TIMAR-423425 format. One record per residue (C-alpha): residue in one letter; x, y, z. Coordinates in pm, whole numbers. Each point is the difference from the previous one (the first is absolute). Example, Ala and Ser with C-alpha at 12.3 -4.5 7.8 and 13.67 -1.06 7.14 Angstrom:
2
PT  r      px      py      pz
PT  A    1230    -450     780
PT  S     137     344     -66
END
This chain:
814
PT  r      px      py      pz
PT  M    4081   -7097   -3247
PT  L     349    -143     -67
PT  D     167     329      93
PT  S    -193       8     326
PT  I     103    -353      87
PT  Q     366      67     -78
PT  F     -19     316     213
PT  L    -152    -192     289
PT  R     267    -269     -33
PT  G     271     267      20
PT  V    -168     157     301
PT  R     -25    -340     168
PT  L     373     -68     -51
PT  S      93     349     122
PT  L    -212     -40     312
PT  L     145    -345      55
PT  L     359     125     -15
PT  A     -90     297     219
PT  G    -138    -242     256
PT  L     317    -206     -13
PT  V     198     299     116
PT  W    -163     -46     339
PT  L     120    -359       7
PT  V     364     100     -51
PT  A     193     228     229
PT  V      51     338    -173
PT  P     240     240     174
PT  A     -40     371      56
PT  W     160     114    -326
PT  A     -32     371      55
PT  Q     271      14     263
PT  L     244    -166    -244
PT  D    -100     188    -313
PT  S     294     242     -16
PT  L      86     -88    -361
PT  G    -250     221    -179
PT  G    -271    -264     -31
PT  L     209    -309     -79
PT  T    -110    -193     307
PT  G    -357     114     -57
PT  Q       3    -157    -345
PT  L     148    -315     146
PT  S    -277       5     262
PT  R    -271      15    -265
PT  Y     161    -283    -194
PT  I      16    -220     309
PT  Q    -360      74      90
PT  R    -100    -118    -347
PT  N     236    -297      15
PT  P      20    -132     358
PT  R     258    -270      49
PT  E    -102    -357      78
PT  Q     237    -286      80
PT  L     -28    -373      61
PT  F     217    -240     194
PT  L     -25    -378     -15
PT  H     108    -225     284
PT  L      75    -335    -164
PT  D       2    -308     220
PT  R     356    -100    -111
PT  P     262      75    -266
PT  L      22    -345    -168
PT  Y    -266    -240    -129
PT  L     -26    -329    -181
PT  S    -215     -30    -309
PT  G    -336    -132     117
PT  E      13     176     337
PT  T    -215     296     106
PT  M     124     357      33
PT  W    -176     195     276
PT  F      13     378      37
PT  K    -153     298     175
PT  V     -46     341    -164
PT  Y      51     325     192
PT  A    -123     324    -165
PT  V     150     330     116
PT  G      13     361    -116
PT  G      97     354      87
PT  A     309     142     161
PT  D     -42    -215     311
PT  T     -60    -333    -182
PT  K    -324     -44     189
PT  P    -241    -278     -98
PT  L    -194     136    -297
PT  A    -342    -148     -74
PT  M     -22     157    -344
PT  S      -3    -299    -235
PT  S    -211    -310      48
PT  V     200    -223    -237
PT  A     371     -87     -24
PT  Y     140    -162    -314
PT  V     270    -256      77
PT  E     210    -179    -261
PT  V     284    -252     -18
PT  L     232      80    -292
PT  D     263    -226    -154
PT  A     351     103    -107
PT  V    -128     177    -315
PT  Q    -276     175     199
PT  K    -280    -215    -136
PT  P    -280     -54     254
PT  V     -34    -364     102
PT  L    -253      63     279
PT  Q    -240     289      59
PT  G    -258      79     266
PT  K    -235     278     107
PT  I      13      31     378
PT  A    -280     164     195
PT  L     117     276     235
PT  Q    -193      81     314
PT  Q     117     262     248
PT  A     327      36    -193
PT  T      98    -368      17
PT  G     -65    -313    -202
PT  R     113    -359     -20
PT  G      52    -242    -285
PT  T     169    -314    -129
PT  F     145    -147    -316
PT  A       3    -375     -63
PT  L     327     -36    -190
PT  P     -47    -231    -300
PT  A     188    -328      21
PT  G     151      64    -343
PT  L     145     341      89
PT  A     369      10     -94
PT  S     272      64     255
PT  G     114     360      14
PT  R     -27     339     162
PT  Y    -339     161     -29
PT  T    -117     353      72
PT  V    -310      54     213
PT  R    -150     342     -61
PT  A    -312     175     128
PT  Y    -184     321     -79
PT  T    -347     155      -4
PT  R    -197     147    -289
PT  W      86     350     125
PT  M     374     -84       5
PT  Q     -19     -83    -372
PT  N      -9     376     -63
PT  F     367      15     102
PT  A     326    -166     -96
PT  P      20    -378      53
PT  E     305      62     219
PT  E    -249     111     266
PT  Y    -162    -345      11
PT  F     104    -230     281
PT  S     238    -270    -118
PT  T     216    -267     159
PT  T     181    -311    -120
PT  V     -72    -360      99
PT  T     161    -329     -99
PT  I    -207    -289    -134
PT  L     149    -347     -34
PT  N    -138    -273    -220
PT  T     148    -303     173
PT  F    -118    -235    -273
PT  T     278     143    -218
PT  A     242     149     253
PT  S     218    -296      93
PT  G     197     -28    -323
PT  A      29     369     -83
PT  A     333     176     -33
PT  P      62     367      75
PT  A       4     239    -290
PT  P     350     103    -112
PT  D     138     325     134
PT  S      95     284    -232
PT  A     325     192      31
PT  V    -143     306    -178
PT  L    -102     280     235
PT  E    -258     275     -24
PT  A      42     330     182
PT  Q    -231     296      47
PT  F     111     348     112
PT  F    -219     264     166
PT  P     140     352      52
PT  E    -117     173     315
PT  G    -282     240     -75
PT  G     -52    -149    -346
PT  H     287     126    -219
PT  L     376      33     -29
PT  V      88     365     -64
PT  R     329     143    -122
PT  G     232     126     272
PT  I    -227    -100     291
PT  R      92    -277     235
PT  S    -274    -264      24
PT  K     -64    -323     180
PT  V     -79    -287    -239
PT  G    -188    -305     119
PT  F      51    -330    -181
PT  K    -131    -354     -10
PT  V     186    -301    -142
PT  M    -184    -317    -109
PT  D      65    -306    -211
PT  K    -208     -92    -304
PT  R    -245    -188     220
PT  G     -70     306     212
PT  R     193    -107     309
PT  A     195     259     196
PT  V     377     -37     -40
PT  A     278     119     230
PT  A     246     196    -212
PT  T     260     276     -16
PT  G      51     253    -275
PT  T     184     296    -144
PT  V    -144     300    -185
PT  L     207     116    -300
PT  D     -32     331    -182
PT  A      15      48    -377
PT  Q     384     -22       8
PT  G      -6    -325     198
PT  K     111     165     325
PT  A    -142    -139     326
PT  V    -213     269     170
PT  A    -188    -208     259
PT  T     -11    -347     152
PT  F    -287    -186     160
PT  S    -103    -327     166
PT  T    -335    -149      89
PT  L    -126      25     356
PT  R    -303    -225      14
PT  N    -214    -189    -254
PT  G     212     125    -291
PT  M     -62     367      84
PT  G     225     289      99
PT  S      97     356     -92
PT  F     299     214     -92
PT  L      82     368     -55
PT  L      73     143    -343
PT  T      69     352    -127
PT  P     -59      17    -377
PT  A     246     217    -194
PT  A    -104     363     -28
PT  T     137      25    -356
PT  G     109    -242    -270
PT  P    -121    -357     -43
PT  A    -234    -122     279
PT  T     -72    -364     -72
PT  Y      71    -264     265
PT  T      23    -377       5
PT  A     -10    -237     297
PT  I     222    -308      -1
PT  I    -163    -261     226
PT  Q     166    -307     143
PT  P    -194    -255     208
PT  A     142    -113     331
PT  A     217    -309      -2
PT  T    -178    -336      26
PT  A      74    -258     265
PT  A     250    -163    -235
PT  G     179     330     -51
PT  A    -101      41    -365
PT  R    -141     330    -128
PT  P    -264      13    -277
PT  L      40     230    -297
PT  V      28     374      55
PT  T    -298     205    -128
PT  S     -10     363    -115
PT  R    -313     217       7
PT  P     -52     369     -89
PT  L    -117     249     259
PT  P    -302     225     -70
PT  T      48     298    -231
PT  V     143     312     165
PT  Q    -211     316     -37
PT  N     168     328     -86
PT  Y    -235     204     217
PT  G    -221     -74     296
PT  Y     -27     -62     374
PT  V     117    -265     244
PT  L    -187     -69     324
PT  S     202    -175     273
PT  I     -98    -127     344
PT  T     263     -87     257
PT  P     -75    -118     355
PT  A     220     246     191
PT  T     -69    -132     350
PT  T    -233    -247     163
PT  N    -285     251       3
PT  Q      93     241    -279
PT  I     -22     -22    -379
PT  T     204     227    -225
PT  L    -164      88    -331
PT  T     210     157    -274
PT  V    -111     140    -336
PT  Q     258      87    -266
PT  S     -47     134    -352
PT  T     198      91    -306
PT  E      55     363     -94
PT  G    -295     186    -147
PT  Q    -275    -205     165
PT  P    -283     173     196
PT  N      94      47     365
PT  R    -348      -4     154
PT  L    -128    -350      62
PT  L    -276    -174     193
PT  L      52    -305     223
PT  L    -292    -229      85
PT  V      44    -297     234
PT  H    -292    -242       3
PT  A     -62    -343     148
PT  R    -297    -228     -65
PT  Q    -174     273    -204
PT  Q      37     253     281
PT  P     224     310     -16
PT  V     218      12     308
PT  L     240     282     -85
PT  T      19     291    -248
PT  R     281     249     -57
PT  R      92     273    -245
PT  L     370     -25     -90
PT  E     227     275    -128
PT  L     319    -121    -168
PT  R     313     212      43
PT  D     286     -67    -236
PT  G    -191    -306    -117
PT  R     -34    -156     343
PT  A    -246     -19     290
PT  Q      13    -209     314
PT  M    -236     -62     288
PT  T     -21    -222     305
PT  I    -317    -191      83
PT  D     -90    -157     331
PT  A     -73    -365     -78
PT  A    -270       3     268
PT  Q    -206     224    -232
PT  L     -34    -290    -243
PT  P    -244    -286      57
PT  G     119    -355      31
PT  G      54    -172    -334
PT  V      92     143    -340
PT  S     -10     376     -68
PT  H      23     150    -350
PT  F     205     321     -47
PT  T    -110     167    -325
PT  L     163     316    -137
PT  F    -202     233    -230
PT  N      71     320    -183
PT  E    -237     295      40
PT  T    -217    -121    -288
PT  Y     -60    -328     189
PT  R     213    -210    -232
PT  P     157    -288     200
PT  L     381       5     -25
PT  C     131    -266     240
PT  E    -132    -257     244
PT  R     168    -183     286
PT  L    -130    -256     250
PT  Y      86     -28     369
PT  F     -93    -276     246
PT  R     -51      54     369
PT  V     -44    -307     217
PT  P    -356      34     131
PT  P     -69       6     371
PT  M    -129    -311     169
PT  G    -318    -119    -164
PT  L    -235    -266     124
PT  K     201    -217     236
PT  V    -131    -355     -24
PT  V      78    -227     294
PT  F     -91    -365      18
PT  Q     109    -306     192
PT  T     -67    -371      -9
PT  N     -58    -211     306
PT  R     316    -197     -78
PT  L     311      21    -218
PT  Q       8    -368     -90
PT  Y    -279    -241     -87
PT  V     -52    -357    -107
PT  P    -210    -109    -299
PT  R    -376      53      34
PT  E      33     226     301
PT  K    -209     311      59
PT  V     175     335     -44
PT  Q    -152     288     193
PT  L      80     347    -132
PT  Q     -80     339     153
PT  I      35     324    -199
PT  T       8     357     129
PT  A      92     330    -165
PT  T      72     358      97
PT  V    -310     167    -141
PT  P     -68     371      68
PT  T    -380       1      17
PT  R    -165    -270    -208
PT  P      30    -371     -81
PT  A     242    -125    -267
PT  S     -83    -235    -286
PT  M     258    -279     -34
PT  S      79    -318    -187
PT  V     200    -300     126
PT  S     190    -268    -189
PT  V     195    -298     135
PT  Y     209    -211    -238
PT  R     303    -230       1
PT  L     344     137     -78
PT  D     242    -202    -211
PT  S     273      53    -257
PT  L    -256      72    -274
PT  N    -195     283     164
PT  S     262     186     202
PT  T    -104     344    -136
PT  S    -254     201     193
PT  A    -322     159    -127
PT  P     -23     380     -36
PT  S     -91     198     310
PT  I    -293     243      -5
PT  D     185     279     181
PT  Q     310     -28    -220
PT  Y    -213     -14    -313
PT  L    -209     308      78
PT  H     295     216     109
PT  L     262    -106    -257
PT  T     -71    -270    -257
PT  A    -320     160    -129
PT  E     189     322     -76
PT  L     263    -167    -222
PT  R      15    -177    -332
PT  G      80    -367     -35
PT  V      76    -257     267
PT  V     164     115     323
PT  Q     207    -286     138
PT  N      -6     -35     379
PT  P    -173     334      72
PT  G      40     -56     373
PT  Y     370      85     -30
PT  Y     -80     363     -81
PT  F    -205      26     321
PT  S     274    -154     214
PT  S     172     325     105
PT  A     -62     371     -27
PT  T     358      90      88
PT  D     222    -268    -160
PT  P     183     173    -290
PT  T      27    -330    -191
PT  V    -377     -47       9
PT  A     -52     364     -94
PT  E     233     -31    -301
PT  A    -169    -320    -118
PT  T    -342     165      41
PT  D     113     298    -203
PT  A     119    -231    -280
PT  L    -338    -177       5
PT  L    -188     330     -32
PT  L     225     118    -282
PT  T     -42    -317    -205
PT  Q    -361     -98      71
PT  G    -167     328      90
PT  W    -253     157    -236
PT  S    -221     304     -34
PT  R    -354     -80     108
PT  F    -159     303    -165
PT  K     -29      92    -364
PT  W      47     370      61
PT  D    -151     104    -334
PT  E    -326    -160     116
PT  V      28     149     349
PT  L      49     352    -134
PT  S    -242     -23    -291
PT  L    -298     238      -1
PT  T    -212    -280    -152
PT  P     126    -323     156
PT  P    -118    -326    -154
PT  R    -303    -163     154
PT  P      67    -337     172
PT  A     -85    -286    -233
PT  F    -105    -232     285
PT  A    -238      82     283
PT  P      37    -166     342
PT  E    -211    -310      49
PT  L    -190      97     313
PT  Y    -280    -255     -21
PT  G     141    -314    -158
PT  P     169     -80    -329
PT  Q     -62     225    -296
PT  V     -45    -178    -333
PT  L     123     179    -313
PT  A    -108     -58    -359
PT  R      36     176    -332
PT  V    -269      70    -259
PT  T     119      29    -361
PT  A    -163      16    -342
PT  A     -51    -333    -171
PT  G     303    -110    -201
PT  T     221     286     121
PT  D     170     127     315
PT  A    -177     336     -17
PT  P    -154      76     343
PT  R    -375      46      31
PT  A     -96     270     247
PT  G    -332      46     177
PT  L    -127    -360     -24
PT  L    -183    -134     304
PT  T     162    -334      88
PT  Y    -116    -263     249
PT  F     205    -240     213
PT  S    -155    -310     160
PT  V     119    -279     226
PT  P    -300    -236     -12
PT  G     -89    -205     305
PT  R    -247     -35     282
PT  L     169     306     152
PT  F      84     170    -326
PT  Q     214     308     -61
PT  F    -105     265    -249
PT  D     135     340    -100
PT  N      10     240    -293
PT  D     213     281    -135
PT  R      15     223    -304
PT  S     316     -18    -212
PT  D     230     304      10
PT  E     190     160    -286
PT  Q     254    -287       2
PT  G    -281    -254      -9
PT  L      73    -106     359
PT  V    -271    -118     237
PT  R      52     -57     372
PT  F    -222    -229     203
PT  E     -22     -22     378
PT  P    -215    -308      62
PT  G     115     -48     361
PT  N     191    -289     154
PT  F     -23    -342    -156
PT  Y     238    -285      75
PT  G     155    -272    -213
PT  P     -46     -74    -371
PT  H    -321     112    -168
PT  T    -153      28    -344
PT  V     -56     368     -75
PT  M    -207     149    -280
PT  L      30     337    -172
PT  Q    -235     157    -251
PT  T    -118     334    -132
PT  D    -357     109     -49
PT  P     -80    -125    -353
PT  R    -230     297     -49
PT  Q     313     221      12
PT  D     245    -219    -189
PT  S     -16    -368     -85
PT  T     331     -29    -189
PT  C     267     130     241
PT  R     269    -223     146
PT  L      62     -45     373
PT  T     339     -96     148
PT  L      49     -82     367
PT  L     328     154     118
PT  D     253    -159     232
PT  S      -9     146     351
PT  F     369     -69      61
PT  S     273     247     -86
PT  D     190     -48    -326
PT  R     295     215     112
PT  F     302    -148     173
PT  A     289     145     193
PT  R     352     -93     -95
PT  I     106    -243     270
PT  E     356    -127      31
PT  A     -87    -308     202
PT  A     275    -235     106
PT  P      34    -289    -247
PT  F     -90    -356      90
PT  S     191    -322     -44
PT  L     -18    -349     148
PT  H     312    -118     180
PT  P     111    -363      15
PT  R     109      48     362
PT  F    -368      44      93
PT  R    -106    -321    -173
PT  N     -73    -178     328
PT  D    -201     300     123
PT  Y    -205       1    -321
PT  A     -68    -373      39
PT  R    -100      41     366
PT  R    -239     286     -71
PT  H    -149    -193    -294
PT  L     -71    -304     219
PT  Q    -148     212     279
PT  S    -224     185    -242
PT  Q    -131    -316    -163
PT  V     -67    -171     333
PT  Q    -177     307     135
PT  T    -214      32    -313
PT  M     -95    -369       7
PT  F    -107     -14     362
PT  A    -149     346      41
PT  G    -264     -57    -268
PT  N    -228     296     -60
PT  K      41     151     346
PT  Y     210     281    -148
PT  D    -269      93    -253
PT  R    -262     121     245
PT  Y    -138     348     -55
PT  V    -126     265     236
PT  A    -356     111     -67
PT  S      -4     316    -212
PT  A    -117     323     154
PT  A    -376      17      33
PT  T    -162     113    -325
PT  D    -309     215       3
PT  S    -288    -219    -120
PT  L    -188     306    -122
PT  P      52      84    -368
PT  F     132     339    -110
PT  Y    -353     144      -8
PT  G     -71     -91     363
PT  R    -353    -109      88
PT  A    -227     -23    -301
PT  S    -334     178     -24
PT  E    -157    -338     -77
PT  L     149    -340      81
PT  Y    -147    -330    -118
PT  M     123    -342     112
PT  L    -167    -194    -282
PT  D     -16    -326     195
PT  N    -260     173     217
PT  Y    -231      42    -297
PT  T    -177    -223    -245
PT  R     256     -90    -261
PT  F     -68     102    -359
PT  K     174    -147    -301
PT  V      34     331    -186
PT  M     187     307     126
PT  E    -264     230    -150
PT  E    -263    -149     230
PT  V     228      46     303
PT  M      51     366     -83
PT  R    -365      68     -70
PT  E    -143    -193     295
PT  Y     241      74     284
PT  V     227     295     -70
PT  Q    -211     304      72
PT  G     262     265     -72
PT  V      81    -116    -356
PT  Q    -236       1    -296
PT  V      49    -225    -304
PT  R     -67     154    -340
PT  I      42    -123    -356
PT  R     104     248    -270
PT  D      67    -102    -359
PT  G      20    -362     106
PT  K     259      71     272
PT  F     -44     -14     373
PT  N      52     317     199
PT  L       2      44     376
PT  Q    -128     318     158
PT  T      90      54     363
PT  L    -224     211     218
PT  D     153     324     121
PT  L    -182      -1     332
PT  P     157     320     148
PT  N    -126     197    -301
PT  R    -315    -211     -52
PT  S      82     -69    -361
PT  V     135    -276    -222
PT  F     345      -7    -162
PT  Q     -16     -34    -377
PT  D     345    -158     -34
PT  N      89    -354      99
PT  P     148     -34     349
PT  M     345    -141      61
PT  V     -58    -377       9
PT  L     263    -219     170
PT  L      29    -377       2
PT  D     233    -103     284
PT  G     156     345     -35
PT  V      46      -7    -381
PT  P    -192     265    -203
PT  I    -249    -125    -262
PT  F    -120     256    -253
PT  N    -219    -224    -216
PT  M    -338     -25     174
PT  N    -106    -287    -226
PT  K     282    -206     150
PT  V    -114      99     346
PT  M    -350    -122     -73
PT  A     143    -324    -141
PT  L     164     -88     333
PT  N    -123    -310     177
PT  P    -158     138     319
PT  I      48    -335     175
PT  K     374      80      10
PT  I     -55     342     162
PT  R      16       6     379
PT  Q     -48     371      71
PT  L    -122     309    -181
PT  D      71     355     123
PT  A    -143     322    -141
PT  I      94     363      56
PT  T    -300     218     -78
PT  S     170     337     -28
PT  R     278     163    -198
PT  Y     330    -147     115
PT  I     338     176     -34
PT  H     288    -246      -4
PT  G     351     132     -61
PT  T      -6     178    -335
PT  A    -332    -157    -107
PT  V    -364      87      62
PT  Y    -248    -290     -18
PT  S    -375      27     -65
PT  G     -61    -242     284
PT  L     172    -332      49
PT  V     -96    -370     -13
PT  S     239    -256     147
PT  L     -51    -375     -62
PT  R     196    -252     202
PT  T      39    -370     -75
PT  Y      51    -265     265
PT  K     370     -47     -68
PT  G      83     347    -126
PT  N     146    -146    -321
PT  L    -247     136    -262
PT  E    -142    -354     -41
PT  G     123     -36    -356
PT  F    -130     335    -123
PT  Q     153      88    -337
PT  L     166     339      28
PT  D      48     237    -289
PT  P     315    -110    -192
PT  R     142     352      40
PT  V      27     -44     378
PT  L     364     -41     110
PT  I      26    -305     229
PT  Q     333     -49     175
PT  E     149    -169     303
PT  Y     119     248     260
PT  E     185     -45     329
PT  G    -147     195     288
PT  L     152      56     342
PT  Q     213    -283     130
PT  E    -171    -241     236
PT  Q     191     -39     325
PT  R     158    -329      93
PT  E      -7    -106     361
PT  F     341     -85     143
PT  Y       0    -352     138
PT  A     242    -143     255
PT  P     -51    -328     189
PT  R     -42       2     375
PT  Y     145    -248     247
PT  D    -201      72     314
PT  T     -60    -362      95
PT  P     232    -299      40
PT  E    -184    -174    -284
PT  Q      75     290    -234
PT  Q     363       2     103
PT  R      30    -375     -67
PT  S    -160      30    -344
PT  R     204    -172    -271
PT  R     -97     264    -255
PT  P     327     185     -81
PT  D      22     375      52
PT  M     273     138    -229
PT  R    -105     366      -3
PT  E     259     269     -72
PT  L    -250     277      82
PT  L    -128     -64     353
PT  Y    -217     307      44
PT  W    -145     293    -193
PT  N    -236     256     150
PT  P     -69     327    -187
PT  A    -267     121     244
PT  V     185      70     324
PT  T     -99     313     191
PT  V     218     126     283
PT  A    -165     232     250
PT  G     123     345      93
PT  P     171     105     325
PT  G    -111    -201     297
PT  G    -159    -268    -215
PT  A      65    -367      60
PT  P     249    -178    -230
PT  Q    -149    -178    -300
PT  P      20    -376      75
PT  L      55    -237    -294
PT  E      70    -370     -19
PT  F      95    -263    -255
PT  F     167    -341      -9
PT  T     335    -112    -131
PT  G      13    -270    -266
PT  D     221    -304     -45
PT  Q     298     184    -148
PT  P     280      95     240
PT  G     198     317     -66
PT  R       6     372      59
PT  Y    -320     198     -61
PT  L     -45     372     -55
PT  I    -285     206     146
PT  E     -59     316    -198
PT  V    -245     272     108
PT  Q     -84     308    -210
PT  G    -242     275      95
PT  L    -132     354     -37
PT  D    -194     210     247
PT  A    -262     267     -65
PT  T     253     284      36
PT  G     220    -136    -279
PT  R     272    -152     216
PT  A     125    -318    -166
PT  G     207    -273     155
PT  S     119    -357     -30
PT  S     177    -254     211
PT  R     161    -342     -50
PT  S     105    -277     234
PT  T      75    -372     -19
PT  F     -65    -317     196
PT  E     121    -357     -33
PT  V    -187    -325     -52
PT  Q     209    -290     129
PT  P     -16    -344    -164
PT  A    -233    -248     166
PT  L     174    -244     232
END
């Protein structure tokens, strides 16, 4: 039986992944498969492991402790970054500087979007925090593929007297040879990145010295501490190199200490892959090798898990060169990977092509300047090919504390998501497709923060590993582990039950696999709940159950910019503190209103029962045995060896089951029929009976009896002490964004202060396709004068992403 269940589980996962292929755009591989099957193997890997991505639009980049963070989740996938309705849950976390989660939430996804909030605790310390998001399916891959961005949180109760952290004169430098390695006698481009001890980019110059101390190259940073230089390692003799780095002069003219760092080890043999933009529309690719290396190589160019170009290369005198039309490459980052004829990857290089115009978002306000408590009318349109676009809108006040902008969805999907670490000001790399300065800075970025997305040994394996996590198509999946009592040895084949008791209870079961894992899919449930897990005591009454954390325990290495409080902002900290306290005092609980959760099916998992009894419609008995004997026709009560037994009628087969049915009390299984008969029937509101064999997940029940109390809280029933009872957070309940209105003169004259920094947040804006009317929106200004930013982000059904920003002024009241 266990082998059959495991086989069916494997079949179910295989069919599920096969179905997902239809959700993700898969190209016609055959026309590109000129590499003896290499692209075909990549195709099969991608079909088994379709790519899924998330993007979060946060309402603003800076918050005060005690405020609310609002966000919208966009889910995309495939080569065209189209909306991908694969997962039904997104996991969103706020991490502190040591990557410890301080806030976590499970966000429901519907039609590839979701929305959520975090109420930032008042005691949260000032600092830079990382917001990251992923799905259960994305946990199969490296944490670098999770969405992440950095926000600033200020605790103004402690900010006013803080001093900035001291700077460090010691520098760190990283060097990245083009293609992956420095090779003797072959000229290579070397990317570099210079930072201080706190991870901040540093402008610097440097000199590369050989083993004899002779200068062989010089370099200087271009942007954000990054740059590149050319180096030809010695063909013979010593080949060790050291970089001497000197930071740029400070405003006072002083220079910090000079730092020396070794360059990567030079290989005696190997290949170097170089890419040089020859003209505006042409790319020159050069492959060089040392003597004695195989001359026949394979080149695969892929972007967003889609092969776009394949070539067989023949080296002559250790060199091959080819020209590629840049128009053949899609917009965004392309990966050039060089293989030998046995499919061993030798070198990899990244290239970025500024994507063509995406979703052009256009909006306008009815005025450019307003007075406090005045209505702002906003109209949004977009260039959409065929279908409407899903958008989100944020309006917040700009000041000296939150001058940085939030990440853009189009820049993230085409560039940031393809790179490691934090990309500072990604918009710069989209600013020009022809400016050589931008092109050089982009190349340095790709050299220093690019990474290989595929583990080629897994791609080319004849027996690739099975994904550990299945997509959550129908709500959150709850994981638990079954182990032997007193040890960590897994117990396989044990039927395990999961319950969320309540008037609308959730119930599921699964049989533990060879690792002792059980996976429950109880459906959507929102907010905190008490959940209960247990095994069938007739199988094993001594095993231990452990509820596993749904959130990922793997973290990407993030070099986020450090945080410090500056005395020159003391007045700004004090102003924001006062505004926040006044707003909190006078707003009351208006900001804690919640949107009604999605409608939940009132039918239990078994649908309509064969027999349903509302016990208030019958004469009440004081003993459950009398209720069962007098009213419930499909269940017979028997006593064997002094113990009660229930026998459910098997009406389809006109027989009686000999085993006890599955008995549930508010969704919690009860296996002791004596305890069932000891229940106080006055506390039972409803009794359902299934009078046939019932197949539920991996279990087969000899009929089913479901008892429901009035409150769905078990009414004090004493569960078996072996039942695991634990608090569990379900899907996040959605807050409703509140903003005051000033439609009438009385409202405008109200003496209640309005000190809002965030004037408007709307994650549910839909802009029609061609010919559709603009989306009209409106909101009111508050009492704070200043400059306000309108930020709109969006994605249409074809995968075109876009964003737009504009400002307006609120003049002081006369």
